[in-house]
N, C-alpha and C positions, 0 to 999 in steps of 0.2 A: 318379726314377731323373734321376742326376746327369750332365749330359752328359761324353761320355768325349772322349778328345783324338783319336781320328781319325777323319773324319767315317763315316758311317754311308754302305755303297753301295749305290744303292739300283738294280736293273736291269727297266726297260721292255722290253716288249716290244705293237710296236705293228704296228700296220697299214700298210705301206710307204710310204701316202700322207694317213700322218698329220700334220699342222702344232701338233696344239692340244696333245696331256693333255701333249706336252715341253716346249712354255711356260709352260704353268698348273700345271702340277705341281713343274719348279722355284721359280715364284717364290711360289707357296702355302707351300715348304722353305724357304723367304730367309725368309719372316716368319717361322715358328717357329723359324728361326732368333736371331732378332729378341727373339721370345718366349720365348727359352728357353737360349739358348745352342748349344742341338745344330745340328751342320753335317752335312751330305750332299751325295754328287755322285753320277751322274747316267748312268749307261749301257744306249744301247738297240741292240733288237735287233728286226731289221724281219720285216716277212710280208707276203705278197704280195698289196694290197688294191686294186684302180682303182671298182670296184661293188657295191653296198652288195647283194647277193646273198644269196637266201642257196646257190645254189651255190659261190658266190665264198668265200661265211665258213664254209660246211662243210672246205674247200678248205684255208684262213690256220688252222682247228684243227687240225690235220693235221697241220700241218708247224711246233704251236709247242711239242712235248716236242728239236726240234733248237735254236732259239732258248732253251730252257732253259739245253744245255750249252755253247753259246757265252757265255750268259750267266756261267754256272756258273765258267767259264776267269779271269773278270773279280775272284772270290772278294766276287760281293754279298753285304752282310745281308738281302732284300728281293726279287723278283720278285712284281713287278703286270703282268698280264696285261692289258692295256689297251685291251679292245675290249667294250664292255659288250655290242649288238647277239649279235656271235658264239657267244656263253657263253646270255645267256637266249633266243635261237632253237632252241637245244638240250635246250628244257623245264627244271623245277625238276631231275633229273638229274645237269643236265650242269652245271647252278651248283652243285647237292653236289660231283661230283664230279669235277669239274677240276683244285680247289687241288691236291688228294691224287695224282689224278693228274703233274702239274708235278713235288709236292714227293716223288717216288716217283722221277721222271728226274734233279732232283737228287740226291738221295741216290744214282743209279746214277753220279754223275760224282763222290761223297767228296762234295759240299756240302748244307747243310741250310739254307737260309735260309728267310726269313719265304713265302711262296708264298699270294698273290691276285688275287680277278679284280675287276674293278671291275660286274660284274653284282654275286657274293657283297658287295662293298661296297653298294652302294646297298639289296639289305636291311637289312643292319648298320644305315646305317643310319642309315631307316628304323624298325628295332624298335626303335635308341637313343630316339627320340619319340614309340611307341611310335601310332606313324602306320598306321593299318587303311584309310585311305580315302585317294588322293591323287588329285590331278592330278599328270597329266604334257606335257609339250613335248619333242617327239622331230620328228628333220632324215627321220627314215627316213618308206620309200612305208608308206600303213597297215597290212597285210600284216603286213610286219614291228612296227611298233606297239601294232599286236595282239595277235603273239604275243607278247613283251615284257610283255605287259599279265593276258598271259596266266599267264606265268609267274609275274611276281609275285604271281597268283592266287591261284599255286600254294604261293607262300609264307608264303601269310597275309595278301597287302595286295590291297585291291582297289583299280583303278582307273577312279576314275566317272567321268574323264571324259581326254580327249589331243587332243594337237592334232599333227596329220602334218604336216611341211610338203614332204614330196613329193620329196625330194633323194635321187638315187643316187651323183650320181659326188660320192666321198670329198673328191676334194680338195676340190670348192665347195660342203663342208659346213663346211671348216676358216673360208670365205672369210664365210661367214657373219655378219650385224653383229646384235651381242648386242644393242643396245638395241629390236634391232627384238621381242624377247622379253619385251620390259616391255610393249610395245602390245599383243603379244596376247594377255598373258598379264592386262592393263588389262579386254579384252573377256572373258571369264572367268566364272563363278563359282562361287566358295571357299565359299560357305555347308555348303556336304560334306563338305570334303577338308577334311585335320589336319596338309596340308603338298602344297606343290607342290615334282616332281622340272623344275627346269626344263631343265633341257639331258641330257636319257636317252641320254646321246652324249658320250662324252672324245673324241670332235671338233667338236663345236657347240660355239665361243666361247660363255660366258656370265660367267665372275669377274666380272667388272669392273660387274656388275645387280646380282649375286645380295644385296648386301649390302639396295640401295636396293630390290628386288622384296619384302624381307621389311621398311624399313618401307610401304610401298603397302600390301601388301594387310594383314600382321599375322601370319602363318604359317610357321614354317620353311620356309624357301627352299635344294633342295642341287641340286645338279650330280651328275652321274661323276664329275669329277673330284674336286669337294670329298668324297666318302663315297668315293673310291681313297683319300685323305690319309686321313682320319681313323681307316679299318679298319689300313693300313698306321702310319700311330704309334700304334694300338692296341697291332696284333703286335710292336714294337718296344720297346712298354711308357715309352710319352712321351706325357704330357701335353700337350692340345692348347692351343698358345698364337696364335691365328692370326690378326688385326686385318682387317676387312673382308671379308673372304668369309661370313658367314653365320653366324646361331649354330650350327650343330652344329660349327663349329672354333674356338670363343672359349673362352678359358681358363676353366673350371673356377676351384667359391670351395673353398674353405680342406676341403672334407666329399668335395670332387670332386664335387658337383651341378652337371647341365645347367646352365648358364647358360636364361633365360627371356628373352621380351624385351621390351621397356620401354614 
């Protein structure tokens, strides 16, 4: 699809304490503009979340419908529910139903944006690589990481090893040093993994190290943020053309085939 004259309006539903998704997603789509000429603008609605606990995540999910209505006032072209664990914690049923639920709320407001969640996007990105066995790094307490792993397992993706950083304060998650993810990954065994999810959270920064991790480890490396952009571009029918963000978002060849690691 050729670039259109007006920018695509991207609506983000983010936790109130989020600082990373509103940084990494615009950065990725600015690189897309350099690669393909498509332009984007960004419009956020916030849902109250300070501590990453099951109870707080459930309350946030309950308020997502109202956020959709507010974003529809801006007549956005797409809405991204950008909290992976909030949806994953509800199991596969929540992953499957949430986009349709939010799309129905948008339809009630007279709009028909593309609707996706970071949780569903992660599943789609891993399926793109036919990744059935993965390694995952998450900032959550182990119980929540295990719930994410269980949900992925129900989607046909086995988490063969994971690391939980045990950070509950979501604002502190946004202050984590991405370079430490490389150090952590270097200590892990990837012989049984098809891919590494280096950040299973849109709030944990990782964009600056994804390419480096792929080069060092020799397997696809993705994050909740890069997966979200991959699915967003797919729904907008835009071919990825993003540099320095990992294999998932590199330009395809003329036949549309996935690039490979060199």
